[in-house]
C-alpha positions as CSV (number, residue, x, y, z in Angstrom):
1,M,115.6,121.0,80.4
2,K,113.4,119.2,78.5
3,I,110.4,117.4,79.2
4,E,108.7,114.0,77.5
5,I,104.8,114.4,76.9
6,F,102.9,112.5,80.2
7,S,101.1,109.8,77.5
8,L,98.9,109.2,80.3
9,E,97.3,112.9,80.6
10,R,97.6,113.9,77.2
11,T,95.5,110.7,75.9
12,Q,92.9,111.5,78.8
13,S,93.0,115.1,78.2
14,L,92.5,114.6,74.0
15,W,89.5,112.3,74.1
16,E,87.6,112.1,77.4
17,N,85.5,115.1,76.5
18,T,84.8,114.3,73.0
19,V,83.2,110.6,73.6
20,K,80.0,109.7,74.8
21,Y,81.0,107.3,76.9
22,N,84.2,108.2,78.8
23,L,85.4,104.9,80.8
24,T,88.7,106.9,81.6
25,D,88.1,108.4,84.9
26,S,90.5,107.2,87.8
27,G,88.6,108.6,90.8
28,V,84.4,108.8,91.8
29,H,81.8,110.4,90.3
30,P,82.2,113.8,91.3
31,F,79.9,115.5,93.9
32,T,77.8,118.8,93.4
33,L,78.0,121.2,95.9
34,R,74.2,120.8,96.6
35,E,74.8,117.0,97.6
36,L,78.2,117.8,99.3
37,L,76.8,121.0,101.9
38,T,74.1,121.7,104.0
39,E,72.0,125.2,103.0
40,E,73.6,127.2,105.5
41,E,77.0,125.7,104.4
42,I,76.1,127.1,100.9
43,E,74.8,130.5,102.4
44,S,78.2,131.0,104.3
45,L,80.2,129.9,101.0
46,L,78.3,133.0,99.2
47,S,79.6,135.1,101.7
48,L,83.2,134.0,101.9
49,R,85.7,137.0,100.5
50,L,87.8,136.1,97.3
51,G,91.3,136.7,98.9
52,Y,94.5,134.8,98.5
53,G,94.3,133.2,101.6
54,Q,97.2,131.7,103.7
55,T,100.1,130.3,100.6
56,N,100.6,127.3,102.7
57,G,97.2,126.5,103.5
58,S,94.7,127.8,105.9
59,I,95.5,127.0,109.4
60,E,91.7,125.3,109.6
61,L,92.4,123.2,106.8
62,R,96.1,121.9,107.6
63,E,94.7,121.2,111.0
64,A,91.8,118.6,109.3
65,I,94.5,117.2,107.5
66,T,96.8,116.5,110.6
67,Q,94.1,114.4,112.1
68,L,94.9,111.3,108.8
69,Y,98.2,111.6,110.0
70,P,99.1,110.3,113.8
71,G,102.1,112.5,115.2
72,S,102.1,115.2,112.7
73,N,101.1,118.7,113.1
74,I,100.5,121.8,110.6
75,D,103.6,122.3,110.2
76,N,104.2,118.8,108.7
77,I,101.6,120.3,106.0
78,L,101.8,121.9,102.8
79,V,98.5,122.4,100.8
80,T,99.0,122.4,97.0
81,N,97.0,122.9,93.9
82,G,96.1,119.1,93.7
83,T,98.2,116.1,94.0
84,A,99.9,116.9,90.9
85,E,101.4,119.7,92.1
86,A,102.6,118.2,95.2
87,N,104.3,115.8,93.0
88,F,105.9,118.1,91.2
89,V,107.2,120.6,94.0
90,M,108.6,117.0,95.9
91,S,110.6,116.3,92.7
92,W,111.8,119.8,92.1
93,L,113.0,120.3,95.6
94,L,114.9,116.8,96.3
95,L,116.1,115.5,92.9
96,E,119.7,116.4,91.4
97,P,121.3,115.4,88.2
98,N,122.7,111.9,88.3
99,D,120.6,111.2,91.5
100,E,118.9,107.7,91.3
101,V,114.9,107.2,91.5
102,L,113.9,103.5,92.4
103,Y,110.1,103.9,90.8
104,M,107.4,101.4,91.2
105,Q,105.7,100.4,87.6
106,P,103.0,100.5,86.7
107,N,102.1,103.7,88.1
108,Y,101.0,107.4,87.6
109,N,104.1,108.0,85.9
110,Q,104.4,112.0,86.4
111,I,106.9,111.5,89.3
112,G,109.1,109.2,86.7
113,G,108.6,111.8,83.8
114,L,110.0,114.6,86.0
115,A,112.6,112.8,87.3
116,Q,114.3,112.3,84.2
117,C,113.4,116.0,83.4
118,F,115.6,117.2,86.3
119,G,118.5,115.1,85.0
120,A,118.0,112.1,87.6
121,K,118.6,108.2,86.9
122,V,114.9,106.4,87.3
123,K,115.4,102.5,88.0
124,N,112.2,100.6,87.8
125,F,111.0,98.0,89.7
126,Y,107.7,96.3,89.0
127,L,104.5,94.7,90.5
128,Y,103.5,91.7,88.8
129,E,100.1,90.2,88.2
130,K,101.4,86.5,89.2
131,L,101.9,87.9,92.7
132,G,98.7,89.8,93.2
133,W,100.1,93.2,91.9
134,Q,102.8,92.9,94.7
135,P,106.4,93.8,94.1
136,S,109.4,91.4,94.4
137,L,111.7,92.3,97.1
138,A,114.6,90.5,95.5
139,E,114.0,93.1,92.7
140,I,114.1,96.1,95.0
141,E,117.6,94.9,97.0
142,E,119.1,93.9,93.2
143,K,118.4,97.6,91.8
144,I,118.7,100.0,95.0
145,S,122.3,101.3,96.0
146,P,124.1,103.9,97.9
147,R,123.3,106.3,95.3
148,T,119.3,105.7,95.5
149,K,118.0,109.2,96.5
150,L,114.1,108.7,96.2
151,I,112.0,105.7,96.6
152,A,108.5,106.3,95.1
153,L,105.2,104.6,95.5
154,C,101.7,104.7,94.6
155,N,100.0,102.8,97.4
156,P,97.1,101.9,96.9
157,N,98.1,101.3,93.6
158,N,96.9,103.2,90.0
159,P,96.4,101.8,87.9
160,T,96.3,98.2,89.6
161,G,94.0,99.1,92.4
162,S,96.7,97.0,94.6
163,I,97.4,97.6,98.4
164,L,101.2,96.8,99.4
165,N,101.1,93.9,101.7
166,P,102.3,95.3,105.0
167,S,105.6,93.0,105.5
168,I,106.7,94.2,102.0
169,A,105.8,97.6,103.1
170,E,108.2,97.9,106.0
171,N,111.0,96.0,104.2
172,I,111.1,98.5,101.6
173,I,111.2,101.2,104.2
174,N,113.8,99.0,105.8
175,L,115.8,99.7,102.6
176,A,115.3,103.4,102.3
177,S,116.4,103.6,106.1
178,R,119.5,101.6,105.3
179,V,120.5,103.6,102.1
180,G,119.2,106.9,103.7
181,A,117.2,107.3,100.6
182,Y,113.7,109.2,101.0
183,L,110.5,107.5,100.7
184,Y,107.9,109.5,98.7
185,V,104.0,107.5,98.9
186,D,101.5,109.1,96.8
187,E,98.6,108.0,98.8
188,I,95.6,109.8,96.8
189,Y,93.5,106.6,96.8
190,R,94.1,106.1,100.4
191,G,90.2,105.6,101.8
192,S,88.6,104.2,98.5
193,E,89.2,100.6,99.9
194,L,86.2,98.6,98.3
195,E,86.2,96.3,101.9
196,G,86.3,99.7,103.8
197,R,89.4,99.0,106.0
198,E,91.5,102.0,105.4
199,T,95.2,101.5,104.1
200,E,98.0,102.3,106.8
201,T,99.4,105.5,105.9
202,F,103.5,105.4,105.5
203,W,103.4,108.7,107.6
204,G,105.8,108.0,111.0
205,K,107.1,104.6,109.5
206,Y,110.6,106.4,108.9
207,D,112.1,109.9,109.5
208,K,112.2,110.7,105.8
209,V,109.0,109.7,104.4
210,I,107.1,112.1,102.5
211,I,103.5,111.8,101.4
212,G,101.2,113.1,98.6
213,A,97.8,112.9,98.8
214,G,94.3,115.3,98.1
215,L,90.7,115.1,97.5
216,S,90.3,114.2,94.0
217,K,90.2,110.3,93.8
218,A,88.8,109.2,96.8
219,Y,86.9,111.9,97.9
220,A,85.3,112.5,94.7
221,L,86.1,115.9,94.3
222,P,88.7,116.4,91.2
223,G,87.5,120.0,90.7
224,L,88.5,121.6,93.7
225,R,92.1,120.7,93.1
226,L,93.3,120.2,96.6
227,G,96.0,118.5,97.3
228,W,99.1,118.8,100.2
229,L,102.2,117.5,101.0
230,I,103.0,116.2,104.4
231,G,106.6,115.5,105.4
232,P,109.4,116.4,107.8
233,S,108.8,119.9,109.0
234,D,112.2,121.3,107.2
235,F,111.1,119.4,104.3
236,I,107.8,121.2,104.2
237,S,109.6,124.6,105.1
238,K,111.7,124.2,101.9
239,A,108.8,123.1,99.7
240,W,106.5,126.1,100.6
241,A,109.4,128.1,99.1
242,Y,109.3,126.2,96.0
243,H,105.7,126.3,95.9
244,D,106.0,130.2,96.0
245,Y,107.1,129.4,92.5
246,T,104.8,127.6,91.1
247,S,100.8,128.4,91.9
248,I,101.5,130.2,95.3
249,T,98.3,129.0,96.9
250,A,95.3,126.9,96.2
251,G,92.2,128.9,95.8
252,I,90.2,129.9,99.1
253,I,87.4,128.2,98.1
254,S,88.9,125.0,98.1
255,H,90.6,125.8,101.4
256,Y,87.0,126.5,102.6
257,L,85.6,123.2,101.3
258,G,88.7,120.9,102.2
259,A,88.3,121.9,105.7
260,L,84.6,121.2,106.1
261,V,85.3,117.8,103.9
262,L,87.8,116.3,106.2
263,Q,85.7,116.9,109.4
264,P,85.5,113.6,110.9
265,N,82.0,112.6,110.2
266,R,81.3,114.4,106.8
267,R,84.5,112.3,105.5
268,K,83.4,109.2,106.6
269,T,79.8,109.8,104.8
270,I,81.8,110.6,101.7
271,L,84.0,107.9,102.0
272,E,81.0,105.2,102.8
273,R,79.1,107.2,99.7
274,N,82.0,106.4,97.3
275,R,83.3,102.9,98.4
276,Q,79.4,101.8,97.8
277,I,79.6,103.1,94.2
278,L,82.9,101.6,93.5
279,K,81.7,98.2,95.1
280,N,78.5,98.4,92.8
281,N,80.3,99.3,89.4
282,L,82.6,96.6,90.2
283,E,80.0,94.1,90.2
284,I,78.9,95.6,86.9
285,L,82.1,95.0,85.4
286,T,82.5,91.5,87.0
287,S,79.0,90.8,85.3
288,W,80.3,91.8,81.9
289,M,83.4,90.0,81.9
290,S,81.9,86.6,82.5
291,N,80.4,86.9,79.1
292,F,84.2,87.1,78.0
293,S,86.1,84.7,80.5
294,H,88.4,83.3,77.6
295,L,89.1,87.2,76.4
296,F,89.4,88.8,79.8
297,S,90.9,88.5,83.5
298,L,91.3,90.4,86.3
299,V,93.0,90.8,89.9
300,P,90.0,92.3,91.6
301,P,91.4,95.7,92.8
302,K,91.1,96.3,97.0
303,A,91.1,100.0,96.0
304,G,90.7,103.2,94.2
305,G,88.3,103.8,91.1
306,M,89.8,101.7,88.4
307,A,90.2,98.1,87.0
308,F,93.3,97.1,85.2
309,L,92.0,94.1,82.6
310,K,94.2,91.8,80.8
311,Y,92.9,91.1,77.6
312,H,94.0,87.4,76.1
313,F,93.6,88.4,71.7
314,S,96.2,90.1,69.6
315,M,95.8,93.7,69.5
316,N,97.8,96.3,70.8
317,S,96.3,98.4,73.3
318,T,96.6,101.8,71.7
319,K,94.9,100.5,68.5
320,L,92.2,98.8,70.9
321,S,91.6,102.0,72.6
322,N,91.3,104.0,69.3
323,R,89.3,101.6,67.5
324,L,86.7,101.6,70.0
325,R,86.8,105.6,70.6
326,E,86.5,105.9,66.8
327,E,83.8,103.7,66.0
328,K,81.7,103.7,69.5
329,S,82.5,106.7,71.2
330,V,83.6,104.4,74.2
331,F,87.1,105.7,75.8
332,V,89.1,103.1,77.8
333,V,92.8,103.8,79.0
334,P,95.3,101.4,76.8
335,G,97.8,99.5,79.0
336,D,100.4,101.3,76.9
337,C,100.2,104.5,79.1
338,F,101.5,102.2,81.7
339,G,104.1,100.3,79.6
340,L,102.3,97.5,79.3
341,D,100.7,96.4,76.3
342,G,97.7,93.6,76.6
343,Y,96.1,95.5,79.3
344,I,93.5,98.2,79.7
345,R,92.0,100.4,82.3
346,I,88.4,100.8,83.1
347,G,87.2,103.6,85.4
348,I,84.6,101.6,88.2
349,G,84.1,104.9,89.9
350,A,81.5,106.3,87.0
351,N,78.0,106.9,87.0
352,P,76.8,103.4,86.7
353,L,74.2,103.8,84.0
354,L,77.2,105.2,81.8
355,L,79.3,102.4,82.6
356,K,76.1,99.9,82.2
357,E,75.8,101.6,78.3
358,G,79.4,101.9,77.6
359,L,80.1,98.3,78.6
360,A,77.1,97.1,76.8
361,I,78.2,98.8,73.3
362,F,81.8,97.6,74.1
363,K,80.3,93.8,74.1
364,D,78.4,94.5,70.8
365,W,81.9,95.6,69.4
366,L,83.7,92.4,70.4
367,Q,81.0,90.2,69.1
368,K,81.5,91.6,66.0
369,N,85.0,92.0,65.9
370,L,86.3,89.1,67.7
371,N,83.6,86.4,67.0
372,S,83.5,86.1,70.5
């Protein structure tokens, strides 16, 4: 079994900690424990005994997660080390050689790479900028077949920040049902909607729906490395057995904090804070773009910690990213990481001062190099 380099993660890992202005993060500026917890909760945390805990997730945490998915119970939940492990366990469990996977693009491409690694055939369908980053149902209907084992979505989407139109989502569910395919939806950005109306989960829409999510993005808690799978109880039982062969369990501190974070009032406060950061930073980026209306265009993101800018000048996106990083210590994600040259992804969840300073330097670079 051979695996391809995961270009997005490798690109970020190589450079995000070596630059002065890292504009590649796709989440929201992380909390500190003091910002997140009361003094009483911090004291309680200090008394926590550092054992393994329940390997499929503490009962308290799984009960908190079920509140996000109407009709679910704790047997529908498996807690993982981040959503990356959730994606891996799901792919490992479901996919066999010669299975077909219908895969949304652009996307966080972990599942596509894993599918190929496990011998499955990946058939991409695309979100189109001219459609407001929505898919073409005709394209999906053309590519789906009785051999389709899995349809994989990211909703809200990384990198575009789009949210599937409800009628399109319903049609995708119907198509999955028609061929008996599993429908896996990465919902890690659910809760980060800029206008506040939370995206409806796919959970409960079809008996073969599986959801992956976690606390890294919408909740601004990537350091907890806490994710989860939610699916039919028989699937989750099997997934737990696979999880025994990977990380065994998420950390006991993450279990404890996750159960606190997902209590309704705390969750509401966290998401409101994060949405305000995203809205303010999108305004900063939009104002910056007004200086270069002939060079950049953007379908405004509806959710998530990033904006996917199209640029209208002749330069490969990896070359653009490398030059900015090498010459100005400003790091943006090249569209090449998503198979879409001519775009860059800029994080809008960053510390606002860092974002402003980084964009100011980017502006100076553009003016000097493109004679704007």
